[in-house]
ROVOFI-678815 format. One record per atom (N, C-alpha, C, O): y, z, x; atom name; residue in one letter. Coordinates in steps of 0.2 Angstrom, whole numbers, plus 5000, padded with zeros to 4 digits. Each point is the difference from the previous one (the first is absolute). Layout:
residues N
yy;zz;xx;semar;mardo
Y;Z;X;CA;A
...
This chain:
residues 111
yy;zz;xx;semar;mardo
5219;6052;4598;N;X
5004;5005;5002;CA;X
5002;4997;5006;C;X
4995;4998;5004;O;X
5011;5001;4998;N;X
4999;4999;5008;CA;X
5003;5006;5003;C;X
5002;5006;4998;O;X
4996;4990;5010;N;X
4998;5006;5003;CA;X
5008;4999;5007;C;X
5004;4995;5001;O;X
4995;5010;5003;N;X
5007;4997;5003;CA;X
4999;5001;5007;C;X
4996;5003;5002;O;X
5009;4993;5003;N;X
4998;4998;5005;CA;X
4997;5006;5003;C;X
4995;4999;5004;O;X
5008;5007;4994;N;X
4996;5005;5006;CA;X
4993;5001;4997;C;X
4996;5001;5004;O;X
5003;4999;4992;N;X
4992;4996;4996;CA;X
4997;5000;5005;C;X
4997;5004;5004;O;X
5003;4988;4995;N;X
4996;4994;5005;CA;X
5001;5002;5007;C;X
4995;5000;5004;O;X
5011;5001;4998;N;X
4997;5000;5005;CA;X
4998;5004;5003;C;X
5001;5001;5006;O;X
4994;5005;4990;N;X
4996;5006;4999;CA;X
4994;4996;5002;C;X
4996;5003;5003;O;X
5002;4992;4997;N;X
4993;4996;4996;CA;X
4996;4996;5008;C;X
4999;4994;4999;O;X
4999;5007;5007;N;X
5000;4997;5007;CA;X
4996;4993;4998;C;X
5005;4997;5003;O;X
4993;5002;4996;N;X
4999;4992;5001;CA;X
5001;4996;5008;C;X
5005;5000;5003;O;X
4989;4997;4998;N;X
5000;5000;5009;CA;X
4994;4994;4999;C;X
4995;5000;4996;O;X
5005;4996;5007;N;X
4995;4994;5004;CA;X
4992;5003;5003;C;X
5000;5003;5005;O;X
4994;4996;4993;N;X
4993;5000;5003;CA;X
4997;4996;4999;C;X
5000;4997;4995;O;X
4995;5003;5014;N;X
4997;4995;4998;CA;X
4992;5004;4998;C;X
4997;5006;5002;O;X
5000;4987;4993;N;X
4990;5006;4998;CA;X
4996;4997;5007;C;X
4998;4995;5002;O;X
5002;5011;5000;N;X
4993;5000;5005;CA;X
4994;5001;4998;C;X
4997;4999;5005;O;X
4998;5003;4989;N;X
4997;5000;4995;CA;X
5000;5002;4993;C;X
5003;5004;4996;O;X
4993;4990;5003;N;X
5000;5001;4992;CA;X
4992;5003;4998;C;X
4996;5001;5004;O;X
5003;5001;4990;N;X
4991;5003;5000;CA;X
5000;4999;4992;C;X
5006;5002;4998;O;X
4991;4997;4999;N;X
4997;5004;4994;CA;X
5000;5005;4997;C;X
4997;5006;5000;O;X
5005;4993;4997;N;X
4998;5010;4993;CA;X
4998;5001;4996;C;X
5003;5002;4995;O;X
4990;4998;5006;N;X
4996;4997;4994;CA;X
5002;5008;4996;C;X
4998;5001;4994;O;X
5005;5004;5010;N;X
5002;5008;4994;CA;X
5006;4998;4996;C;X
5001;5003;4995;O;X
5003;4992;5007;N;X
5008;5002;4996;CA;X
4999;4995;4990;C;X
4998;4994;5000;O;X
5004;5009;4996;N;X
4997;4997;4992;CA;X
5003;4994;5000;C;X
4998;4996;4995;O;X
5007;5000;5010;N;X
5001;4997;4997;CA;X
4998;4994;5005;C;X
5003;5004;5004;O;X
4994;4990;5000;N;X
5001;4997;5007;CA;X
5006;4998;5003;C;X
5005;4997;4999;O;X
4993;5008;5007;N;X
5004;4998;5007;CA;X
4996;4999;5005;C;X
4994;4998;5000;O;X
5013;5006;5006;N;X
4996;4998;5007;CA;X
5007;5008;5002;C;X
5005;5003;4998;O;X
4987;4996;5009;N;X
5003;5007;5002;CA;X
5005;4999;5009;C;X
4997;5000;5005;O;X
5009;4999;4994;N;X
5001;4996;5007;CA;X
5005;5005;5003;C;X
5003;5005;4997;O;X
4997;4992;5009;N;X
5002;5005;5006;CA;X
5004;4996;5002;C;X
4999;4994;5002;O;X
5007;5009;4998;N;X
5007;4997;5003;CA;X
5002;5004;5005;C;X
5000;5006;5000;O;X
5003;4987;5006;N;X
5005;5005;5005;CA;X
5008;4996;5000;C;X
5003;4995;5002;O;X
5000;5013;4996;N;X
5009;4996;5002;CA;X
5002;5004;5004;C;X
5002;5006;5001;O;X
4996;4989;5003;N;X
5001;5003;5009;CA;X
5001;5007;5003;C;X
4998;5004;4995;O;X
5005;5000;5011;N;X
4999;5003;5003;CA;X
5007;5009;4991;C;X
4998;5004;4996;O;X
5006;4993;5005;N;X
5003;5005;4999;CA;X
4998;5003;4991;C;X
5002;5004;4996;O;X
4994;4993;5002;N;X
4993;5003;4994;CA;X
4993;4996;5000;C;X
4997;4998;4995;O;X
5003;5002;5009;N;X
4991;4996;4999;CA;X
4998;4997;4997;C;X
5002;4996;4996;O;X
4989;5007;5005;N;X
4996;4997;4996;CA;X
5002;5002;4991;C;X
5006;5002;4999;O;X
4991;4999;4996;N;X
4999;5003;4996;CA;X
4996;4995;4992;C;X
5000;4994;4999;O;X
4999;5011;5000;N;X
4991;4994;4995;CA;X
5005;5001;4994;C;X
5004;5004;5000;O;X
4993;4990;4993;N;X
5004;4999;4995;CA;X
4994;4997;4995;C;X
4996;4996;5002;O;X
5006;5007;4992;N;X
4991;4999;4996;CA;X
5004;4993;4996;C;X
5006;5001;4999;O;X
4991;4993;5000;N;X
5006;4994;4997;CA;X
4997;4995;4994;C;X
4995;4996;5002;O;X
5007;5005;4994;N;X
4996;4995;4996;CA;X
4999;4991;4997;C;X
5001;4998;4994;O;X
4997;4999;5012;N;X
5004;4996;5005;CA;X
4992;4992;5000;C;X
4999;4995;5003;O;X
4997;5009;4991;N;X
4995;4995;5001;CA;X
4998;4992;4994;C;X
4996;4996;4999;O;X
5010;5005;4999;N;X
4999;4994;4996;CA;X
5002;4997;5003;C;X
4996;4996;5001;O;X
5013;5003;5004;N;X
4999;4994;5002;CA;X
4998;4996;5008;C;X
5000;4995;5002;O;X
5000;5015;5002;N;X
4998;4998;5008;CA;X
4991;5002;5002;C;X
4997;5002;4996;O;X
5000;4996;5010;N;X
4994;5000;5001;CA;X
5002;5006;5009;C;X
5005;4999;5004;O;X
4991;5006;4996;N;X
5001;5006;5006;CA;X
5004;4996;5006;C;X
5006;5001;5002;O;X
4987;4992;5000;N;X
5005;4997;5007;CA;X
5002;4995;4999;C;X
4999;4995;5003;O;X
5006;5007;4990;N;X
5004;4995;4999;CA;X
5010;5003;5004;C;X
5005;4997;5003;O;X
4992;5011;4992;N;X
5003;5005;5003;CA;X
5005;5002;5007;C;X
5006;5001;5000;O;X
4991;4998;5006;N;X
4998;5005;5004;CA;X
5004;4993;5005;C;X
5000;4994;5001;O;X
5005;5012;5001;N;X
5007;4996;5004;CA;X
5002;4998;4997;C;X
5003;4995;5002;O;X
4998;5007;4992;N;X
5005;4997;4994;CA;X
5003;5005;5001;C;X
4998;5005;5000;O;X
5014;4994;5000;N;X
5004;5006;5000;CA;X
5002;5000;4990;C;X
5001;4995;4996;O;X
4999;5012;5005;N;X
5001;5001;4990;CA;X
5005;5006;5002;C;X
4999;5003;5005;O;X
5007;4999;4990;N;X
5005;5008;4999;CA;X
4995;5003;4996;C;X
4995;4999;4996;O;X
5006;5006;5007;N;X
4997;5005;4996;CA;X
5006;5005;5001;C;X
5004;5000;5005;O;X
4995;5006;4987;N;X
5007;5007;5003;CA;X
4995;5006;5005;C;X
4995;5004;4999;O;X
5008;4995;5005;N;X
4994;5008;5005;CA;X
5003;5004;5001;C;X
4999;5003;5005;O;X
5006;4999;4987;N;X
5001;5008;5000;CA;X
4999;5003;4992;C;X
5004;5002;4995;O;X
4993;4996;5005;N;X
4995;5002;4990;CA;X
4997;5005;5004;C;X
4999;5000;5006;O;X
4998;5006;4990;N;X
4994;5007;5002;CA;X
4992;4994;5000;C;X
4998;4995;4997;O;X
5000;5007;5007;N;X
4995;4996;5000;CA;X
4993;5004;4992;C;X
5001;5005;4996;O;X
4994;4990;5002;N;X
5001;5000;4996;CA;X
4989;5000;5001;C;X
4995;4998;5004;O;X
5004;5004;4992;N;X
4989;5003;5001;CA;X
5000;4997;4996;C;X
5003;5002;4995;O;X
4993;4991;5005;N;X
4996;4994;4996;CA;X
4992;5002;5000;C;X
4996;4996;5002;O;X
5003;5009;4996;N;X
4991;4999;4999;CA;X
5000;5003;5009;C;X
5005;5003;5000;O;X
4993;4996;5003;N;X
4998;5004;5007;CA;X
5005;4995;5006;C;X
5000;5001;5006;O;X
5003;4995;4988;N;X
5005;4997;5007;CA;X
5006;5001;4999;C;X
5002;4999;4994;O;X
5003;5003;5011;N;X
5009;5006;5001;CA;X
5000;4991;5002;C;X
4997;4996;5004;O;X
5010;5005;4991;N;X
5004;4991;4999;CA;X
5007;5004;5004;C;X
5000;5006;5000;O;X
5002;4992;5003;N;X
5002;5002;5007;CA;X
5010;4995;4999;C;X
5005;5003;5004;O;X
4997;4992;4992;N;X
5001;4996;4999;CA;X
5001;4997;4996;C;X
4994;4999;4998;O;X
5011;4998;4997;N;X
4997;4996;4994;CA;X
5005;4992;5001;C;X
5006;5000;4999;O;X
4990;4994;5002;N;X
4998;4994;5002;CA;X
5006;4997;4993;C;X
5000;5003;4994;O;X
5004;4992;5009;N;X
5002;4996;4992;CA;X
4999;4993;4999;C;X
5001;4996;5005;O;X
4998;5003;4989;N;X
5001;4995;4996;CA;X
5002;5000;4992;C;X
5002;5004;4997;O;X
4998;4988;5001;N;X
5003;4997;4994;CA;X
4992;5002;4997;C;X
4995;5000;5004;O;X
5005;5002;4990;N;X
4993;4997;4994;CA;X
5003;4996;4996;C;X
5006;5000;4997;O;X
4989;4994;5003;N;X
4999;4996;4995;CA;X
5002;5001;4995;C;X
5005;5003;5000;O;X
4993;4997;4994;N;X
4998;4997;4995;CA;X
4993;5005;4999;C;X
5000;5006;4997;O;X
4996;4991;5005;N;X
4990;5003;4999;CA;X
5002;5006;5006;C;X
4995;5004;5001;O;X
5009;4997;5001;N;X
4996;5009;5007;CA;X
5000;4997;5007;C;X
4999;5004;5004;O;X
5003;4989;4996;N;X
4997;4997;5007;CA;X
5008;5002;5001;C;X
5006;5000;4998;O;X
4990;5003;5010;N;X
5006;5004;5007;CA;X
5004;4995;5006;C;X
4997;4999;5005;O;X
5008;4999;4993;N;X
5002;4991;5006;CA;X
5006;5007;5005;C;X
5005;5003;4998;O;X
4991;4998;5008;N;X
5003;5003;5006;CA;X
5008;5000;5002;C;X
5003;4994;5000;O;X
5000;5010;5002;N;X
5007;4998;5000;CA;X
4998;5001;5009;C;X
4997;5005;5002;O;X
5005;4990;5002;N;X
5000;4998;5006;CA;X
5007;4996;5004;C;X
5004;4995;4999;O;X
4996;5008;5005;N;X
5007;4995;5004;CA;X
4999;4994;5004;C;X
4997;5001;5006;O;X
5004;4990;4992;N;X
5002;4995;5001;CA;X
4997;4998;5005;C;X
4995;4996;5000;O;X
5009;5009;5006;N;X
4996;4999;5009;CA;X
4998;5005;5003;C;X
5004;5005;4998;O;X
4992;4997;5006;N;X
4999;5003;5005;CA;X
5002;5005;5001;C;X
5002;4998;5006;O;X
5000;5008;4995;N;X
5005;5005;5003;CA;X
4995;5007;5000;C;X
4995;5002;4998;O;X
5010;5001;5007;N;X
4998;5004;5001;CA;X
4998;5007;4999;C;X
5004;5003;5003;O;X
4991;5000;4993;N;X
4998;5004;4997;CA;X
5004;5007;4998;C;X
5003;5003;5005;O;X
4997;5000;4990;N;X
5005;5005;4999;CA;X
5005;4999;4996;C;X
5001;5004;4995;O;X
5003;4989;5008;N;X
5007;4998;4997;CA;X
5002;5004;4993;C;X
4996;5000;4995;O;X
5011;5003;5006;N;X
4999;5004;4994;CA;X
5003;4993;4992;C;X
5004;4996;5001;O;X
4994;5006;4994;N;X
5005;4992;4997;CA;X
5004;5006;4997;C;X
4999;5006;5000;O;X
5006;4991;4997;N;X
5010;4999;4999;CA;X
5002;4996;4995;C;X
5006;4999;4998;O;X
């Protein structure tokens, strides 16, 4: 199915910096609870991410990522996920985060 340009423009992908990463033992699959700073316009958002195969919590702090910020919130157990962190999924289900090559301003939109 092809998307129209207008459909694509509705997806709001933004750059954010992970400021906190915690274990998420209640998740069905191994995951972290992330707190991400998207700058003054969007603010702080939380997300659950199944990225434990490739990333340690301490390595995620201050890492910039790309996330969709205009999906509806999603309840995951007792945790409310407020954005979708984007990554490429490997053959074994391991996720490789999408991130900018250079440190840039939080909140910048991906075009």
